[in-house]
PDB file of N, H, CA, C and O in Angstrom:
ATOM      1  N   MET A   1      23.837   0.157 -18.917  1.00  0.00           N
ATOM      2  CA  MET A   1      24.382   0.721 -17.929  1.00  0.00           C
ATOM      3  C   MET A   1      23.027   1.770 -17.932  1.00  0.00           C
ATOM      4  O   MET A   1      22.574   2.098 -16.835  1.00  0.00           O
ATOM      5  N   VAL A   2      22.385   2.294 -19.189  1.00  0.00           N
ATOM      6  H   VAL A   2      22.753   2.028 -20.080  1.00  0.00           H
ATOM      7  CA  VAL A   2      21.452   3.251 -18.895  1.00  0.00           C
ATOM      8  C   VAL A   2      20.063   2.914 -18.587  1.00  0.00           C
ATOM      9  O   VAL A   2      19.231   3.555 -17.945  1.00  0.00           O
ATOM     10  N   GLY A   3      19.932   1.169 -19.487  1.00  0.00           N
ATOM     11  H   GLY A   3      20.608   0.648 -20.008  1.00  0.00           H
ATOM     12  CA  GLY A   3      19.106   0.374 -19.159  1.00  0.00           C
ATOM     13  C   GLY A   3      18.546   0.278 -17.588  1.00  0.00           C
ATOM     14  O   GLY A   3      17.374   0.378 -17.227  1.00  0.00           O
ATOM     15  N   THR A   4      19.870   0.029 -16.658  1.00  0.00           N
ATOM     16  H   THR A   4      20.823  -0.052 -16.951  1.00  0.00           H
ATOM     17  CA  THR A   4      19.522  -0.217 -15.180  1.00  0.00           C
ATOM     18  C   THR A   4      18.923   1.099 -14.844  1.00  0.00           C
ATOM     19  O   THR A   4      17.767   1.226 -14.439  1.00  0.00           O
ATOM     20  N   ALA A   5      19.838   2.164 -15.048  1.00  0.00           N
ATOM     21  H   ALA A   5      20.777   2.061 -15.377  1.00  0.00           H
ATOM     22  CA  ALA A   5      19.079   3.382 -14.437  1.00  0.00           C
ATOM     23  C   ALA A   5      17.495   3.524 -14.633  1.00  0.00           C
ATOM     24  O   ALA A   5      16.766   3.735 -13.664  1.00  0.00           O
ATOM     25  N   ILE A   6      16.968   3.391 -16.023  1.00  0.00           N
ATOM     26  H   ILE A   6      17.560   3.219 -16.811  1.00  0.00           H
ATOM     27  CA  ILE A   6      15.902   3.515 -16.343  1.00  0.00           C
ATOM     28  C   ILE A   6      15.005   2.447 -15.222  1.00  0.00           C
ATOM     29  O   ILE A   6      14.294   2.900 -14.324  1.00  0.00           O
ATOM     30  N   VAL A   7      15.179   1.139 -15.452  1.00  0.00           N
ATOM     31  H   VAL A   7      15.756   0.771 -16.181  1.00  0.00           H
ATOM     32  CA  VAL A   7      14.722   0.059 -14.740  1.00  0.00           C
ATOM     33  C   VAL A   7      14.530   0.743 -12.962  1.00  0.00           C
ATOM     34  O   VAL A   7      13.464   0.757 -12.346  1.00  0.00           O
ATOM     35  N   LEU A   8      15.606   1.153 -12.543  1.00  0.00           N
ATOM     36  H   LEU A   8      16.471   1.142 -13.043  1.00  0.00           H
ATOM     37  CA  LEU A   8      15.554   1.644 -11.208  1.00  0.00           C
ATOM     38  C   LEU A   8      15.111   2.954 -11.077  1.00  0.00           C
ATOM     39  O   LEU A   8      14.590   3.287 -10.012  1.00  0.00           O
ATOM     40  N   VAL A   9      15.207   3.590 -11.799  1.00  0.00           N
ATOM     41  H   VAL A   9      15.630   3.319 -12.664  1.00  0.00           H
ATOM     42  CA  VAL A   9      13.748   4.955 -11.602  1.00  0.00           C
ATOM     43  C   VAL A   9      12.123   4.673 -11.696  1.00  0.00           C
ATOM     44  O   VAL A   9      11.175   5.097 -11.035  1.00  0.00           O
ATOM     45  N   ILE A  10      12.250   3.588 -13.034  1.00  0.00           N
ATOM     46  H   ILE A  10      13.020   3.243 -13.570  1.00  0.00           H
ATOM     47  CA  ILE A  10      10.597   3.083 -12.890  1.00  0.00           C
ATOM     48  C   ILE A  10      10.140   2.319 -11.463  1.00  0.00           C
ATOM     49  O   ILE A  10       9.060   2.436 -10.884  1.00  0.00           O
ATOM     50  N   LEU A  11      11.010   1.705 -11.173  1.00  0.00           N
ATOM     51  H   LEU A  11      11.887   1.611 -11.643  1.00  0.00           H
ATOM     52  CA  LEU A  11      11.073   0.807  -9.809  1.00  0.00           C
ATOM     53  C   LEU A  11      10.856   1.841  -8.712  1.00  0.00           C
ATOM     54  O   LEU A  11       9.740   1.662  -8.224  1.00  0.00           O
ATOM     55  N   ILE A  12      11.365   2.641  -8.260  1.00  0.00           N
ATOM     56  H   ILE A  12      12.272   2.787  -8.656  1.00  0.00           H
ATOM     57  CA  ILE A  12      11.440   3.732  -7.419  1.00  0.00           C
ATOM     58  C   ILE A  12       9.943   4.656  -7.280  1.00  0.00           C
ATOM     59  O   ILE A  12       9.383   5.008  -6.242  1.00  0.00           O
ATOM     60  N   VAL A  13       9.491   4.925  -8.846  1.00  0.00           N
ATOM     61  H   VAL A  13       9.946   4.639  -9.689  1.00  0.00           H
ATOM     62  CA  VAL A  13       8.141   5.591  -8.863  1.00  0.00           C
ATOM     63  C   VAL A  13       6.780   4.308  -8.532  1.00  0.00           C
ATOM     64  O   VAL A  13       5.629   4.475  -8.131  1.00  0.00           O
ATOM     65  N   VAL A  14       7.345   3.362  -8.812  1.00  0.00           N
ATOM     66  H   VAL A  14       8.281   3.226  -9.137  1.00  0.00           H
ATOM     67  CA  VAL A  14       6.325   2.340  -8.630  1.00  0.00           C
ATOM     68  C   VAL A  14       6.024   2.341  -6.826  1.00  0.00           C
ATOM     69  O   VAL A  14       5.070   2.561  -6.080  1.00  0.00           O
ATOM     70  N   VAL A  15       7.166   2.033  -6.725  1.00  0.00           N
ATOM     71  H   VAL A  15       7.942   1.854  -7.330  1.00  0.00           H
ATOM     72  CA  VAL A  15       6.833   2.037  -4.702  1.00  0.00           C
ATOM     73  C   VAL A  15       6.488   3.180  -4.307  1.00  0.00           C
ATOM     74  O   VAL A  15       5.645   3.282  -3.415  1.00  0.00           O
ATOM     75  N   THR A  16       7.027   4.207  -4.846  1.00  0.00           N
ATOM     76  H   THR A  16       7.712   4.125  -5.570  1.00  0.00           H
ATOM     77  CA  THR A  16       6.419   5.903  -4.369  1.00  0.00           C
ATOM     78  C   THR A  16       4.644   5.489  -4.330  1.00  0.00           C
ATOM     79  O   THR A  16       3.840   5.537  -3.399  1.00  0.00           O
ATOM     80  N   ILE A  17       4.529   5.192  -5.376  1.00  0.00           N
ATOM     81  H   ILE A  17       5.182   5.153  -6.132  1.00  0.00           H
ATOM     82  CA  ILE A  17       3.034   5.399  -5.568  1.00  0.00           C
ATOM     83  C   ILE A  17       2.671   4.437  -4.681  1.00  0.00           C
ATOM     84  O   ILE A  17       2.091   4.882  -3.691  1.00  0.00           O
ATOM     85  N   ALA A  18       2.822   3.292  -4.717  1.00  0.00           N
ATOM     86  H   ALA A  18       3.294   2.931  -5.522  1.00  0.00           H
ATOM     87  CA  ALA A  18       2.292   1.941  -3.669  1.00  0.00           C
ATOM     88  C   ALA A  18       1.831   2.730  -2.107  1.00  0.00           C
ATOM     89  O   ALA A  18       0.833   2.905  -1.408  1.00  0.00           O
ATOM     90  N   THR A  19       3.342   3.056  -2.132  1.00  0.00           N
ATOM     91  H   THR A  19       4.152   2.914  -2.699  1.00  0.00           H
ATOM     92  CA  THR A  19       3.398   3.535  -0.821  1.00  0.00           C
ATOM     93  C   THR A  19       2.385   4.788  -0.401  1.00  0.00           C
ATOM     94  O   THR A  19       1.710   4.695   0.624  1.00  0.00           O
ATOM     95  N   LYS A  20       2.338   5.585  -0.977  1.00  0.00           N
ATOM     96  H   LYS A  20       2.886   5.660  -1.811  1.00  0.00           H
ATOM     97  CA  LYS A  20       1.635   6.746  -0.891  1.00  0.00           C
ATOM     98  C   LYS A  20      -0.155   6.374  -1.000  1.00  0.00           C
ATOM     99  O   LYS A  20      -1.101   6.931  -0.443  1.00  0.00           O
ATOM    100  N   SER A  21      -0.125   5.386  -1.809  1.00  0.00           N
ATOM    101  H   SER A  21       0.643   4.933  -2.262  1.00  0.00           H
ATOM    102  CA  SER A  21      -1.665   4.893  -1.747  1.00  0.00           C
ATOM    103  C   SER A  21      -1.857   4.043  -0.271  1.00  0.00           C
ATOM    104  O   SER A  21      -2.646   4.481   0.565  1.00  0.00           O
ATOM    105  N   LEU A  22      -1.218   3.025  -0.066  1.00  0.00           N
ATOM    106  H   LEU A  22      -0.577   2.670  -0.745  1.00  0.00           H
ATOM    107  CA  LEU A  22      -1.337   2.438   1.423  1.00  0.00           C
ATOM    108  C   LEU A  22      -1.308   4.102   2.229  1.00  0.00           C
ATOM    109  O   LEU A  22      -2.420   4.630   2.254  1.00  0.00           O
ATOM    110  N   ILE A  23      -0.689   4.547   2.570  1.00  0.00           N
ATOM    111  H   ILE A  23       0.215   4.119   2.550  1.00  0.00           H
ATOM    112  CA  ILE A  23      -0.817   5.496   3.329  1.00  0.00           C
ATOM    113  C   ILE A  23      -2.123   6.973   3.259  1.00  0.00           C
ATOM    114  O   ILE A  23      -2.294   7.947   3.993  1.00  0.00           O
ATOM    115  N   LYS A  24      -2.591   6.647   2.421  1.00  0.00           N
ATOM    116  H   LYS A  24      -2.452   5.856   1.825  1.00  0.00           H
ATOM    117  CA  LYS A  24      -3.828   7.345   1.672  1.00  0.00           C
ATOM    118  C   LYS A  24      -5.098   6.626   2.741  1.00  0.00           C
ATOM    119  O   LYS A  24      -5.847   7.149   3.565  1.00  0.00           O
ATOM    120  N   ASP A  25      -4.901   5.013   2.222  1.00  0.00           N
ATOM    121  H   ASP A  25      -4.292   4.587   1.553  1.00  0.00           H
ATOM    122  CA  ASP A  25      -5.990   4.306   2.759  1.00  0.00           C
ATOM    123  C   ASP A  25      -5.961   4.259   4.114  1.00  0.00           C
ATOM    124  O   ASP A  25      -7.092   4.181   4.594  1.00  0.00           O
ATOM    125  N   LYS A  26      -4.896   4.284   5.067  1.00  0.00           N
ATOM    126  H   LYS A  26      -3.977   4.347   4.677  1.00  0.00           H
ATOM    127  CA  LYS A  26      -4.699   4.265   6.248  1.00  0.00           C
ATOM    128  C   LYS A  26      -5.225   5.013   6.783  1.00  0.00           C
ATOM    129  O   LYS A  26      -6.009   4.769   7.700  1.00  0.00           O
ATOM    130  N   LYS A  27      -4.845   6.512   6.219  1.00  0.00           N
ATOM    131  H   LYS A  27      -4.208   6.710   5.475  1.00  0.00           H
ATOM    132  CA  LYS A  27      -5.449   7.862   6.673  1.00  0.00           C
ATOM    133  C   LYS A  27      -7.161   7.999   6.433  1.00  0.00           C
ATOM    134  O   LYS A  27      -7.834   8.917   6.901  1.00  0.00           O
ATOM    135  N   ASN A  28      -7.672   6.925   5.635  1.00  0.00           N
ATOM    136  H   ASN A  28      -7.125   6.179   5.255  1.00  0.00           H
ATOM    137  CA  ASN A  28      -9.007   7.079   5.567  1.00  0.00           C
ATOM    138  C   ASN A  28      -9.991   5.781   6.001  1.00  0.00           C
ATOM    139  O   ASN A  28     -11.115   5.457   5.616  1.00  0.00           O
ATOM    140  N   GLY A  29      -9.113   5.219   6.925  1.00  0.00           N
ATOM    141  H   GLY A  29      -8.200   5.482   7.237  1.00  0.00           H
ATOM    142  CA  GLY A  29      -9.721   3.764   7.819  1.00  0.00           C
ATOM    143  C   GLY A  29      -9.865   2.737   7.179  1.00  0.00           C
ATOM    144  O   GLY A  29     -10.712   1.912   7.519  1.00  0.00           O
ATOM    145  N   LYS A  30      -8.933   2.524   5.923  1.00  0.00           N
ATOM    146  H   LYS A  30      -8.244   3.194   5.647  1.00  0.00           H
ATOM    147  CA  LYS A  30      -8.961   1.383   5.423  1.00  0.00           C
ATOM    148  C   LYS A  30      -7.672   0.588   5.520  1.00  0.00           C
ATOM    149  O   LYS A  30      -6.627   1.207   5.719  1.00  0.00           O
ATOM    150  N   SER A  31      -7.662  -0.435   5.424  1.00  0.00           N
ATOM    151  H   SER A  31      -8.510  -0.938   5.262  1.00  0.00           H
ATOM    152  CA  SER A  31      -6.489  -1.255   5.610  1.00  0.00           C
ATOM    153  C   SER A  31      -6.402  -2.594   4.990  1.00  0.00           C
ATOM    154  O   SER A  31      -7.446  -2.913   4.421  1.00  0.00           O
ATOM    155  N   ILE A  32      -5.201  -3.695   4.926  1.00  0.00           N
ATOM    156  H   ILE A  32      -4.353  -3.436   5.388  1.00  0.00           H
ATOM    157  CA  ILE A  32      -5.464  -5.013   4.343  1.00  0.00           C
ATOM    158  C   ILE A  32      -6.121  -5.627   5.355  1.00  0.00           C
ATOM    159  O   ILE A  32      -7.176  -6.243   5.206  1.00  0.00           O
ATOM    160  N   SER A  33      -5.432  -5.458   6.573  1.00  0.00           N
ATOM    161  H   SER A  33      -4.575  -4.958   6.693  1.00  0.00           H
ATOM    162  CA  SER A  33      -6.266  -6.058   7.876  1.00  0.00           C
ATOM    163  C   SER A  33      -8.049  -6.140   8.309  1.00  0.00           C
ATOM    164  O   SER A  33      -8.839  -6.946   8.800  1.00  0.00           O
ATOM    165  N   CYS A  34      -8.037  -4.849   7.807  1.00  0.00           N
ATOM    166  H   CYS A  34      -7.395  -4.193   7.408  1.00  0.00           H
ATOM    167  CA  CYS A  34      -9.440  -4.572   8.535  1.00  0.00           C
ATOM    168  C   CYS A  34     -10.542  -3.973   7.301  1.00  0.00           C
ATOM    169  O   CYS A  34     -10.612  -2.862   6.774  1.00  0.00           O
ATOM    170  N   GLY A  35     -11.142  -4.905   7.154  1.00  0.00           N
ATOM    171  H   GLY A  35     -11.085  -5.807   7.582  1.00  0.00           H
ATOM    172  CA  GLY A  35     -12.490  -4.751   5.977  1.00  0.00           C
ATOM    173  C   GLY A  35     -13.630  -3.421   6.334  1.00  0.00           C
ATOM    174  O   GLY A  35     -14.310  -2.800   5.517  1.00  0.00           O
ATOM    175  N   GLY A  36     -13.562  -3.227   7.955  1.00  0.00           N
ATOM    176  H   GLY A  36     -13.010  -3.732   8.619  1.00  0.00           H
ATOM    177  CA  GLY A  36     -14.381  -2.697   8.281  1.00  0.00           C
ATOM    178  C   GLY A  36     -15.813  -3.389   8.757  1.00  0.00           C
ATOM    179  O   GLY A  36     -16.787  -2.690   9.038  1.00  0.00           O
ATOM    180  N   ASP A  37     -15.831  -4.438   8.800  1.00  0.00           N
ATOM    181  H   ASP A  37     -15.040  -5.006   8.572  1.00  0.00           H
ATOM    182  CA  ASP A  37     -16.977  -5.274   9.496  1.00  0.00           C
ATOM    183  C   ASP A  37     -16.923  -5.902  10.940  1.00  0.00           C
ATOM    184  O   ASP A  37     -17.327  -7.064  10.986  1.00  0.00           O
ATOM    185  N   CYS A  38     -16.677  -5.580  11.633  1.00  0.00           N
ATOM    186  H   CYS A  38     -16.349  -4.636  11.596  1.00  0.00           H
ATOM    187  CA  CYS A  38     -16.589  -6.081  12.737  1.00  0.00           C
ATOM    188  C   CYS A  38     -17.229  -7.090  13.312  1.00  0.00           C
ATOM    189  O   CYS A  38     -16.753  -7.697  14.271  1.00  0.00           O
ATOM    190  N   LYS A  39     -18.475  -7.390  12.731  1.00  0.00           N
ATOM    191  H   LYS A  39     -18.862  -6.897  11.952  1.00  0.00           H
ATOM    192  CA  LYS A  39     -19.459  -8.539  13.564  1.00  0.00           C
ATOM    193  C   LYS A  39     -18.906  -9.785  13.004  1.00  0.00           C
ATOM    194  O   LYS A  39     -19.234 -10.819  13.586  1.00  0.00           O
ATOM    195  N   ASN A  40     -17.893  -9.905  11.674  1.00  0.00           N
ATOM    196  H   ASN A  40     -17.627  -9.065  11.202  1.00  0.00           H
ATOM    197  CA  ASN A  40     -17.488 -10.896  11.134  1.00  0.00           C
ATOM    198  C   ASN A  40     -16.017 -11.221  11.436  1.00  0.00           C
ATOM    199  O   ASN A  40     -15.486 -12.307  11.202  1.00  0.00           O
ATOM    200  N   CYS A  41     -15.248  -9.827  12.147  1.00  0.00           N
ATOM    201  H   CYS A  41     -15.680  -8.945  12.337  1.00  0.00           H
ATOM    202  CA  CYS A  41     -13.843  -9.976  12.494  1.00  0.00           C
ATOM    203  C   CYS A  41     -13.123 -11.222  13.360  1.00  0.00           C
ATOM    204  O   CYS A  41     -13.341 -11.174  14.571  1.00  0.00           O
ATOM    205  N   HIS A  42     -12.669 -11.826  13.098  1.00  0.00           N
ATOM    206  H   HIS A  42     -12.492 -11.865  12.115  1.00  0.00           H
ATOM    207  CA  HIS A  42     -12.052 -12.819  13.790  1.00  0.00           C
ATOM    208  C   HIS A  42     -10.727 -12.376  14.514  1.00  0.00           C
ATOM    209  O   HIS A  42     -10.081 -13.173  15.194  1.00  0.00           O
ATOM    210  N   GLY A  43     -10.350 -11.045  14.332  1.00  0.00           N
ATOM    211  H   GLY A  43     -10.875 -10.398  13.780  1.00  0.00           H
ATOM    212  CA  GLY A  43      -9.007 -10.923  15.284  1.00  0.00           C
ATOM    213  C   GLY A  43      -9.663  -9.761  16.395  1.00  0.00           C
ATOM    214  O   GLY A  43      -8.851  -8.976  16.884  1.00  0.00           O
ATOM    215  N   CYS A  44     -10.593  -9.682  16.654  1.00  0.00           N
ATOM    216  H   CYS A  44     -11.253 -10.320  16.258  1.00  0.00           H
ATOM    217  CA  CYS A  44     -11.095  -9.016  17.645  1.00  0.00           C
ATOM    218  C   CYS A  44     -11.251  -9.862  18.870  1.00  0.00           C
ATOM    219  O   CYS A  44     -10.889 -11.037  18.799  1.00  0.00           O
ATOM    220  N   HIS A  45     -11.838  -9.310  20.185  1.00  0.00           N
ATOM    221  H   HIS A  45     -12.132  -8.356  20.243  1.00  0.00           H
ATOM    222  CA  HIS A  45     -12.138  -9.762  21.195  1.00  0.00           C
ATOM    223  C   HIS A  45     -13.561 -10.718  21.286  1.00  0.00           C
ATOM    224  O   HIS A  45     -13.903 -11.214  22.360  1.00  0.00           O
TER     225      HIS A  45
END
């Protein structure tokens, strides 16, 4: 029971850190889908 709680807390911490990192990157103009290299972008018109 205690082991499950510890694993759950660790999982919540990891997910929270990852989410904050993704939000920070998005605010700074970075994202997984956009490398900022528009001339080589195949997702644009």
